N, C-alpha and C positions, 0 to 999 in steps of 0.2 A: 289779343283780347278774346278772339273766337276760341282759341285753344283753352284759355282759362275757363270760359263758359262751359265748354265740353267736359273738362275735368271736373268742374263743379257739379254738373248734372250727373256725371258718372258716380261721383262720391255720394251724392244724395240718393241715387238709385241703389247703390250698394248698401247704404245704411238702411234704406227702406226695406230692402229684401231681407237683410239680417234681422231687423226689428220684427218683420212679419213672421219669419221663421221662429224667432224666440217666443213671440206671442202665441203661436199655435203649436208649441211643443206638446207632444202627446202626453197624456196622464200616465201612460205605460212607463215613462222614465222614472216616475216615483216608485212604481212597483219594482223596477230593476234595482234602484238604490236600496230599497228595503231588503230584497232578497240577497243582495251582496253583503249588507251589514249583518244580516242574521245567518249568513252562510247557507241560505236556502231553506232554513227551518220555518220561516214565515213568508207567506206570499199574499198578494192582493188578488181578489177575484172580481169579475164584472166591473172593471175599471172604466169610469166615465169622466168626461170633461177634459181639462187640459192640465199641464204641469202646474200651472199657476192656481187653478181652482178646479177641483175635481172631487170624486168620491169613489169608494170601493168598499168591499167587505174584506176583513182580515181573516186569513185562514192558513191551513197547511195543506201540502200535497205530498203524498208518499214518494212520488217520483215525477219526472217531467211529463209523463203521459197521463197522470191522474188529474182529475178535476180537483180544484181547490175546495176543501171542506171548511166552512165558516167556523171560527172559534168564538165569535161574539154575535149576538143579535144586532140588527140595525146596520147602517152603513156609516163609515167614517168619512167625514167631509173635511177637506183641507183647503187652506188659502195660503199661498206663498207670495210674499211681497217681491216685486221686481227689484227692490233694493239689494237682493241677493247678487245681482250683476255687479254691484259696487262693493261686494264683500260683507254686506250686512244681512244677517239672518232674522227674519220676522215671519213666523209660521203660526197659524191658528188651526187646531185640530178639534173636531167636534163629533160626538156621537151621543145624542140625548138618551139612547137606550141603555148605555152602560157607563157613561161618564157623568160626574156630578156637575161639571162646568166645562166650558171650552178650555182646551189646553193651549197655553201660549209658550212659544219658544223664541227667545230673543238673544241676539249677540252677533258674533262674527264667525268666520270659518274655524277659529281656534278655540273660542270660548263662548258658551251660551248658558242662559238661565232657563229653567223649566218651571212653570208656575205650579203651585200646589193643586192637587186634584185627587180624585179617587176613581177606581175602575172596578166594575163588577165583573167577576170571572165565572161564567156558568160552568160548574164542575162537570156536568154531563158532556159538554163539548170538548173538554180537555182530553177525552179519550182519543181524539184525533191526533194527539201528539205521540201516541204509541205506548209501548211498555214503559213502566208497569201500570200506567194509568188505565189502559184499556182492560187490564186484568182486575184492578181494584174496583173499577166502576164507581167512582165517587159521586156523592150527591150531598147537597147542603147549600150554604151560602158563603161564597168566597169574595172578599173585597180587598183590593190593594190600595192603600192610602199613602200619600207622601206630602211632605212640606216642600218648601222651595229647594230645588236641586241645582247644583252648579256642575256643569260638565265642561270638559276640555278635550282637545284632540292633540296628542303628543306622540310623534313618531308613528302615526297611523293607528294609535291605540286610544280608545275612548276611556277617559277617567271620569269618575262620578263622585261627588261629595254631597252628603245629605242623609236623611233618615226615611226609611220606608217601614210600613207595617202591613203584614198579610194577615187578615182576619179570616178564620175558617170556623163558621158557626153551624151548629146542628149537623155535623158531618156524619155520613153513613157510607156504607159500602155494600154492593150486591154480594160480596163474599161473606157477609155476616148478616144474621137474622136480627141482631141487636141494633135498634135504631131509636135515637141517634147514638153514635159512639162518643160524641163529646164536642166541645168547642175549644178552639186553640188559637194562638196568636204567635206569629214569628216576626221578630224585630230585625231589621237590616240596618246596620250602621255603615254606610259607604264612605270609604276613604281611598280615593284613587281607583286602583284596579282591584281593591280588596273590600269585601263586605263581611264584617263580623255579624253573626246571627245568634239569636237566642229564641228557643222554642219553649212555650209555656202552655199550660192547660187552665182554662177558666171553669170548665165543667166536664165531668166524666160521663159514663163509667170508665172509659179507657183513658188513662192518664199518660201524657207524653211530655217529656222535658229533655233539654239538652242544649248544647252550644256547638257552634261550628263556624265555618268561613267559606266564602266564595273567593277564590284567588286565581287569577289568570285563567278564568273559565273552569277551574277545578273545584269540585264540591267536597268539603270535609265536614264530618259531623260525628259527635260523640254524645249519646243520650241514652234514655231508657224508656221503656213502656211497662206499665203495671196497672192492675185493676184498682179502682177506687175501693176504699174500705167497705166491706160487706158485699162486694160484687165479684170477689175472687172466683167463685165457682161458676158464675154466669159467664165470666170472660175467659175462662181457662182455655177452651178450644181455640179461640181467635188468637190469643197471645202466643200459644204454641206454634202457630203458623208464622209468627214474626221472627222467631229465633229460639235460641237455647236459654232455658231458665238458669238463674243464678241467685244465690241468697245475698241480700244486702240488708244488714241489720235484722229486723224482725219481719221483713217481707221479701217475697220473691219478685224479681224483676226480669225483664227481657232486655238485654243490652242491644242498643242500636248503634252500630259503628260503620261509618262510611269513610273510606280513605282513598 
């Protein structure tokens, strides 16, 4: 009887210690997971709180010795349900400075759903991602919107299904004195590991259009750039920087090819 009591107390003690360790998991674990999934391209800075409830800013670092440069204003706050220990994923992510609503991720370790949302991307902070953005020096209003997304993990690869739209309004560049250059939209139709994309222009004077795909992390695009009717002379120098001119029907265009 005494032996059973000792074993029972030992079991309770082990469970208590294990539970305490889980409860106080450091928030840095979240940062490690994000860095691994993005292959080090995205990092978390000034991480506070715990694995279950914490906050940080999202940024990039050129190398392990560099400080993390914020990509977004405000802090991202997260809540992770303890149900994850039973194989159920329930995560809430919030940043009122850049997100239209709290983002909810629900599911299990193989499949999960991502709630509709929108994310503002301050273009001037994107320079931290390096070339060619640090050369272009973009400015304007960039917004990424999406409806319900379905994601799954198969053989270590994340597959995504759903639709996204990247809105780029009143865009300009420090490489050009013409401001703004135009407003554009890029549609992403995700099907597994591939996203078909379409670029269109809603307002010039620089017109951009084309189609392409993101597949296995590789970007392919075929499109063109040209000046809005009546703006050809004004846009000539900038278009010459983008590539070689060619005739298409009654107008000259710049071919944009990325393979």
